N, C-alpha and C positions, 0 to 999 in steps of 0.2 A: 504493500500500500504506500502511495506517495506521501511524503512528509507534509504535514499541515503546520505552517509557521504560525507563531503567535501573532506576529505582525509583519506585513510586507510594506516596505517603504518605496514609493515610486518617485525617483528623483534623487540627485546627489549634489545639489547646491548646499549652501549653509543650512537651510531648513532640513533637508533630507538627512544630511550627515550628522547634524546635531540630534535629530530624532533618533538616528541609529545609535549614537553614543549613549543617550539616556536609556533607550530601550535595552541595549546590550548590558549596561550596568545594572539594569533591573532584572537581569537573567531571562529576558524574553527571547533571546537568540534571534534577532530580527534578520530578515532578508532584505537587502537593498538592491532594487533593480535600477542601476545607475544611469542607464542610457548611453548612447554613443554619439558624440563624445560625452564624457561624464564631467561633472563639476560645475555646470551652470555658467552664468555670465562672468563670474570672477576669473574663469580660466583665460579670458581674453582681456583682463585688466592688468595693467602694469603695477605701479605702486599703489598699495592700499594703506592709507595713512590714518583712517578713521575707525579702524577695528581695534577695540580695547586690547591692551597688552602688548602692542608692538610700537613702542615710542619712536623707533627708527624706520617705521613702515615695513611692509612685507609684500613680496610679489603675490598677485592674486592666485596664480597657479600653485605657488608654494603654500599659501594659506589653505587652499583646498586639499592639497596632498597631506598636509598636517592633520586636517580634520578627518580625512579618510583613514590615515594610519592610526589615529587615536580611536576611531570607532572600531576598526578591525582588531586593535589590541585587546578590546574588551569582548570580542567574540561576534561582532556583526559580520555577516556574510554578504559580500558585495560582488555582484556580477555585472559586467559591462555589456548589457543587452538593452534593446529597445522594446518597450511594451507595444504589442500589436493590438490586443483586445482585452477588455475586462468584462467580468460578469459579476455584478453586485446584486443580482436579483435573488440569490440564495446563498446561504452560509454553509460551509466555508466559501469565501470569495475565490474566484478563479481569475488568474492573470496569465495571459499567453504572450510569449515573445516569439521571435522567429526561430528560437532554439528549443524551447521547452514550455511546459505548463506548470504553474505554481499555484498553491492554495494557501490561504491565510485566514485566520479567525478575525483579523482586523487588517485594515489598510490605512496607511497615511499617504495622502496625495501631496507631493511636494515637487511638482513638475515645473514650477516657476512661470515666468513670462518673458517674452522676447521683445526687445525694442523694435519698433517699425523702422525700416531703413528705406532709402531711396533707390537702393540697388545700383549705385553709380560704379563706374569701372574701378576706382581706387578706394572706395569707401571702406570695404572690409579689410583691404590690405593695410590700411593705415589706422585700424582700430587699436587703441592703446598708444598711438603715436601722434596724437592730436585729434583723432576722431573719437567722439564719446556720445553717449545718450543719457548721461547723468551728471548734471552740473554740481549737485551736492557731493557726488563722489570725487569728481576730478577738477572742479573749479579752482582749487588751490594751486594747481600746477600751471595756471595761466595768469600769474601775477604780471601786471603791466604788459600784457600781450593783447593783440587784436583777435577777436573771435567772432564767429558767425553762428547764429541760431536759426534753425529751419523750422517753420511752423507758424500758425496763426491762431492757435487756441490758447486756453489758459495755461497749459503746460509750457508752451513756448514763452509766454510773457513771464511766467514765474522763473523759468530757467534764465531768461535774459536779465531780469532784475537781480537774481542771485549772483550771476556772473560779474555784475558791475562791482561787487565787493572786491574782486581780484583783478579783472581785466582792465586794460586801458580803455578799450572801446568794444561795444557789442553791436553787431549789425544783424537785424532780424530780417530774414528773407521769407516772404509770403507769396504763395503762387497766385493769389488774386488780390484785388483791391479791398476785399471785405475780410473781416476777421470773425472767427468762431469764438474768440475770447469774450468773456463777460466785459461789460463796460468798465467796471472798476479795475479789473486786471489790465485791460488795454490802456486805460488812462494812466495807471501807475507806470507802465513802460514808456508811454509817450511823453510823460513829464520827467523822465529820467534823462538828464543831459548826456549820459554816457551811452545812450541807446539811440541808434538811427534805424530807419526802415527802408528796405528795397521791396516794393510791391509789384504785383502782377508779373512776377519773375520766378524762374526756377533755376536750381543749381544743376548743372549737367555733369560736373566732375569735381573731384577733390584733387588738388595739385600738391606735388611733393614726392620726393624719392624715399627718404627715411623718416620724414615727419611732414606734417601739414605745412605748406608754405602759401596756400591760397585756395580759392575756389573759382570755378568758372560759372558765370551767371548768364542765363539767356532771358532777355526781356520779351515777354509775350506779345506786346503791342507791335514791335517792329522786327522781332526775331534776331536782333543783334546780340552778340555775346561780348562780355568783358570779364577780365580777371580781377578779382578782389584779393589783395594781399592780407591774409590772416594766418594765425598760427594755431587756431583751434576751430573745430567744426563740431557743433552739437545738434544732433537730430532730436527734435521735440515734437514728433508727429504721432505719438502714442505708443502703447504697448499691446501685445497680443498674448493673452494667457494661454498656456499650453494645456488646453482642455479638450482638444479635438477627440482624443481617444475615449473620453468619458461621455460623449454626446448621447449614447444610447444606454448609459449606465443607470439612469434615474437620479443621479446627483444633480441637485439644483444649482443653477448658475444665474447670475444677474444679467441685465440687459447688455452688458459689455462682455459677457462670457466668463467672468470670474466666478469661482466657486464660492457659495455663500455658506459659512458655518452657521449652524442652528443653535447648538448648545455648547458653549465654550469652543472647542476646536472640532467637534463632531458635525458632520454634514447632516442633511436630512435622511441619509441612509444610515441606519444604526450600525455601528461598527466601522464606518468609513470616516476618517478624519482628514483634516486639511491643514497645511502650514505653508507660510512663505508667500512669495509674489503671485502664486497662482490664485490667491484670493485677495492679497493686499495690493491695491493699486494706489495707495496713498503714500506710504513711506518708502518702500522698495530699497531697503538698505540691507547689507549683509548681516548686521547685528540684529535688526528686527526680525529678519528671516530665521536666524539662529534661535532667537528667543521663542519664536513660534514653533520651531521644531522641538524645542525642549518641552513646551506646553503640550503639544500633541502627544509626545511620548508619555508624559505623566498622565494625560487623560486616558491613553490606551491602557497603561498599567492599571489604573483604577477601574476601568471598564472591564478588563479581563478578570480582575479580582472579584468584582461584583458578580460576573457571570458564573464564576466557579463557586461562589459562596452559597 
């Protein structure tokens, strides 16, 4: 008979690996289906300076490797496979990958969310070298530099305003003359002397060999292109929660596709829990994701103890 795990954790970012650490220390012997590639968005981040305990900063990939090693030290089993389908309609829950089938008494969903990108020729190549989707994470590295923010919604205005704490100047590029941002957020950006706007225009490429040196802008009204010299490029056009594989699972999501916890970290499906950016579209920080992984594992421990009593 196939092994039935106490808990299966889907995802291996800060939320998933912290959940694995706490579950392993609780003797739950968790299985982590890490995904390929594993480690989440931090694997593509260079210096992480705002994670507690690392005063001299740490590379994102190194931080994730440390988390993985720590979870494995206490007995977490981690497999580098992608989840293909899930069945949460009956217990034990069944999760299938391209390699095998696994069953668990509980599941922690920690699949995270991905930033939306423009899919420009050099955008992904320069990620971590001037290209970012998180001003809170990386703004500090752009002191007295010129940066560009792409987007016209509240997120773009918030990113632009935040970046003025560090950057010399911020240029917001919006594809139309209209903004999706709320009036108060837009006014705050428009009244900031360090922010200027390029409207009805799109960015067609990110320039630079080893780091960002500029962006190429195409103006929609006349089709002309110009190069803008900047050292930072921030995409602020939204995030996409990694919830596609749960579409038919019965797990409730909000109108943006994020999973909604119902009781603490448990979803509307009893025995299925959630942690990290797959439900949190407000904070999106490694430390908040880790804290939610901790909470989910503690909730799983209490849930299983109650089931067995």
